[in-house]
Each structure stands twice: as structure tokens, then as C-alpha cells.
N, C-alpha and C positions, 0 to 999 in steps of 0.2 A: 844655767837655770833649766830645770826640768818642768814638764807640764803633763798633767793627767786629766782626763775627762771621762766621766761615766754618767749614764742616765739610770736613775732608779725609777721603776714603774710601780704604781699603786692602783688598785681597783677597790675603793672603799665601798662597801655595800650599803652604807647609810648616806643620807644627804649631808650630815655633819658629823665629823669625828676628828679627834686628835690622835695621832700615831707617834709614838716615840721611835725615831729613826736613828738614834745615836749609834747603835751597833752596826747598822748598814753603812753609815758614814765612816765609822772607824774601820770597817772592813775595806772601804775604798782607800783610806789612808794607808793601811798596811799593803794593799795591792800596788799602790803608787810607788812605794819605796822611798818617798820623800821624808826627810828627817827634820828639816827646818824650812818654814815657808808660811804660806797662807792657804786656807781652804775656804772656798766659796760654795755655799749650798743654797740653791734657789728654786722656787716653784716655777714651773714652765707654763702655768695656766693661771688665768686671771681671776679664778674663783677658788684658789687654794693658796696656802701660805707656808712659809718655813720660818720658825722663830726659836729662840732659846728661852727656856724657863725651867722651873722645878717639876719633876715627875711626881706629882702629888694629886691624887684623885679628887680631893676636895677643891683644889685650885682649878682643875680641869672643869669641874662642874660650875665653879664660879665664872670661868671664861664663857661657858655656854650661856648662862643666865645673863651676864653682862652684855655679851655680843647681841643676844636676842633683844635686849632692851634698847640698845643703840640702833640696831638695824633689824627689826622684826621681819621674819619671812612673810607673814600674812598680815593683812590682806594683800594679795599680789597687786591689786589695783592702786595701791598707794605709790607705786613707782612708775615713772614714765618709761623706764627701760623695759619693763615687763610688757611685751607685746607678743613677740614670737617665743620668747623664753620667759621663765618665771624665777630668774636668779639674780635680780638686782641686789637683794640683800647679801648674797654671796660675794659680789663684787665689793660691796662696802665693808664687809667683815674682813676680807683679804687686805683691804687698804689699812684697816686698823691694826691687824696682826703682823703685817709686813710681808715683803716678797722674799727676802733672803737673809742669811747670816754669813758673816765672815769670822773665821776662828783661826787664831794663830796656831801653827804647828811647831812644837818644840820637842826635840829629842824623839821624834817619830810619834808623838801623841798630840791629841787635841788639847790645847792649853786652856782648859775651862777653869772658871771660878767654882767655889763650892756649890754643889747641887745643880749645876748647869747641865742641861740635856738639850738635844736638838729634836724639835717636833715638826711634823707635817700636819698642817691644819687643813682639813677638807670641809668646804662650805657648800658645795654643790656636787655631791658624789654620785655614785652608781654608774660610773664609767671610768675607763682607764686614763690615768694622768701620770705625768712624769716630773721628777725633780732632777736638776743638774747638779753634779758634784764636780767642781773644777779645783785642782790643786796645783799650785806653782811653788817651786823652791828647789832645794838641793837635798 
């Protein structure tokens, strides 16, 4: 069994943004040389997310509207967490969107269903954050 680990770093200039990171993750898989196994991709910060969905701008807009209804950023005073920081909504949004994805690796490729892509969701941006890619297999 072989193992591969790499950190991907992102510095999103906005407070919230969705980034398609599929190509970066596929590059990690090629670099690993693993042909059969499992790939874990997870956000290493509690105000960001990694998830799988469709790369469709209307859907991304819908996520933004839906998440803001569920956990609105303002007023900051609505959250007990907001004292030193003002990012309680980002913690909640991350919980909703998830921490990580696991994707099967088959014949050296990510074994996706139709339209599936990997996304990094940033909910408290404007600083450098990382995503871990861990691949195990042969």
C-alpha cells in the first residue's frame, strides 16, 4: 500500500466564495502515481469546506442564498460566538456543507458520477488556508 500527502493552499480575497479545485486534486492524483485506492480531500480550517457537486453557476448562487438564509452573517450580535471574531456564521455554514470528501480512485482517475466536481467553500476568507489531499492505494 502506498500513501501520498499534499497540502493545497488558498487565499480567497472575498469573505465567501466557492472554488472548483478538481484540477488541483487530479494533479495530486497524477503526482501520487496511485492507480487504485481512495482519495481524501478535507478542509483544514473550521470556517471552510470541501464538498462535491455540479459546477453550475446558478447552483452556486443558490448555495449562497440558501446558506445565508440558514446562517446569516449579520447582525453579528445574533451569535454568542461573536465576541473576539465575527465568524459564527462561517462555522455554521461549514457544518452544513461538510468537512471532506472521499473519492474512489480507479485506473488512475477520480471515479466520479456524472457532473461531479470537487469544491472548496470559503466562508470566512481574506486569509491563507489549506486543504489536505491524502491518497492511499496501489
